[in-house]
C-alpha positions as CSV (number, residue, x, y, z in Angstrom):
1,M,-7.2,-42.6,26.5
2,T,-5.5,-45.7,28.0
3,F,-2.1,-46.8,27.5
4,P,-0.6,-50.7,28.1
5,P,1.1,-51.0,31.3
6,G,4.7,-50.3,31.6
7,E,4.7,-47.6,28.8
8,I,6.0,-44.3,29.8
9,V,4.1,-41.5,28.5
10,L,5.6,-37.9,28.4
11,A,3.4,-34.9,28.8
12,G,3.0,-33.1,25.4
13,A,4.3,-35.7,23.4
14,A,2.8,-36.2,19.8
15,P,0.5,-39.3,19.3
16,P,2.2,-42.2,17.6
17,G,1.5,-42.3,13.9
18,G,2.0,-38.5,13.4
19,G,5.0,-37.2,12.1
20,A,6.0,-35.1,9.0
21,A,3.0,-36.3,6.6
22,S,0.6,-34.8,8.9
23,Q,2.0,-31.4,8.9
24,L,2.1,-31.2,5.0
25,P,-1.7,-30.0,4.9
26,F,-0.8,-27.4,7.5
27,I,2.1,-26.0,5.5
28,L,0.4,-26.0,2.3
29,M,-2.6,-24.0,3.8
30,M,-0.1,-21.6,5.4
31,V,1.8,-20.9,2.0
32,G,-1.9,-20.6,0.2
33,M,-2.9,-18.1,2.8
34,F,0.3,-16.1,2.3
35,A,-0.3,-16.1,-1.4
36,I,-3.9,-15.0,-1.2
37,F,-2.6,-12.1,1.2
38,Y,-0.1,-11.1,-1.1
39,F,-1.9,-10.8,-4.2
40,L,-5.1,-9.3,-2.7
41,L,-3.3,-6.8,-0.4
42,L,0.4,-6.2,-0.9
43,R,0.7,-6.4,-4.5
44,P,-2.3,-3.7,-5.4
45,Q,-0.9,-1.4,-2.7
46,Q,2.8,-1.4,-3.9
47,K,1.4,-1.0,-7.6
48,Q,-0.8,2.2,-6.2
49,R,2.0,3.7,-4.4
50,Q,4.4,3.1,-7.3
51,E,1.9,5.1,-9.5
52,L,1.4,7.9,-7.2
53,E,5.4,8.3,-7.0
54,Q,5.7,8.4,-10.8
55,M,2.7,11.1,-10.8
56,R,4.4,13.2,-8.2
57,G,7.7,13.0,-10.1
58,S,6.0,13.9,-13.5
59,I,4.4,17.4,-12.1
60,K,5.4,20.4,-14.2
61,R,4.8,24.2,-13.8
62,G,1.3,25.0,-14.9
63,D,-0.4,22.0,-13.8
64,R,-3.5,22.1,-11.6
65,V,-3.4,19.7,-8.5
66,V,-5.2,19.0,-5.6
67,T,-3.5,18.3,-2.2
68,T,-4.3,15.9,0.2
69,S,-6.2,18.2,2.1
70,G,-8.3,19.1,-0.7
71,M,-6.9,22.5,-1.5
72,H,-6.7,23.0,-5.4
73,G,-3.9,25.3,-7.0
74,T,-1.8,25.8,-9.9
75,V,1.8,24.8,-9.8
76,T,4.2,27.8,-9.9
77,G,7.3,26.5,-8.5
78,L,9.2,23.2,-8.1
79,D,11.8,22.0,-5.8
80,Q,13.2,18.3,-5.2
81,T,11.0,18.0,-2.2
82,T,8.6,21.0,-2.3
83,V,5.9,22.4,-4.7
84,T,4.5,25.9,-4.7
85,L,0.9,26.4,-5.5
86,R,-1.0,29.5,-6.6
87,V,-4.2,29.3,-4.7
88,A,-5.8,32.6,-5.3
89,D,-4.4,35.8,-7.1
90,Q,-1.3,36.9,-5.0
91,V,-1.5,33.8,-2.9
92,K,1.1,31.3,-3.2
93,I,1.5,28.3,-0.6
94,T,4.6,25.8,-0.4
95,F,3.7,22.2,0.1
96,D,5.9,19.1,0.3
97,R,5.6,17.0,-2.8
98,V,4.1,14.1,-0.8
99,A,1.1,16.5,-0.1
100,I,0.0,16.4,-3.7
101,A,-3.0,13.7,-4.0
102,R,-3.6,14.0,-7.7
103,V,-3.4,16.2,-11.0
104,A,-6.7,17.9,-11.8
105,E,-8.3,18.4,-15.2
106,P,-7.9,21.8,-16.6
107,Q,-10.9,23.9,-16.2
108,G,-11.5,24.1,-20.0
109,E,-11.6,20.4,-20.5
110,K,-14.3,19.2,-18.1
111,D,-17.3,17.3,-19.4
112,A,-20.5,18.7,-18.4
């Protein structure tokens, strides 16, 4: 690139004719990428977490549940932060509520 004699060129200076108009497509692309990221990743994850919290809050005594470790049991006791499960005759285990992954179907209602 050649410059006319007597013109001072600063290192890292923007080429003439640039400006705010050349940055508009870049800004629009970044906003579009953020919108795609939000609607494909963040929003569904927030919705799933909200549904899981609602399910954990609606657990009641007698519900059959599965923990995050895969243990099946029947709820025998509830606390604000803990759940007591009966996993076998005379065997009760206490878990944090966050360890409940899902409410299982009652054994009599399974479709074979």
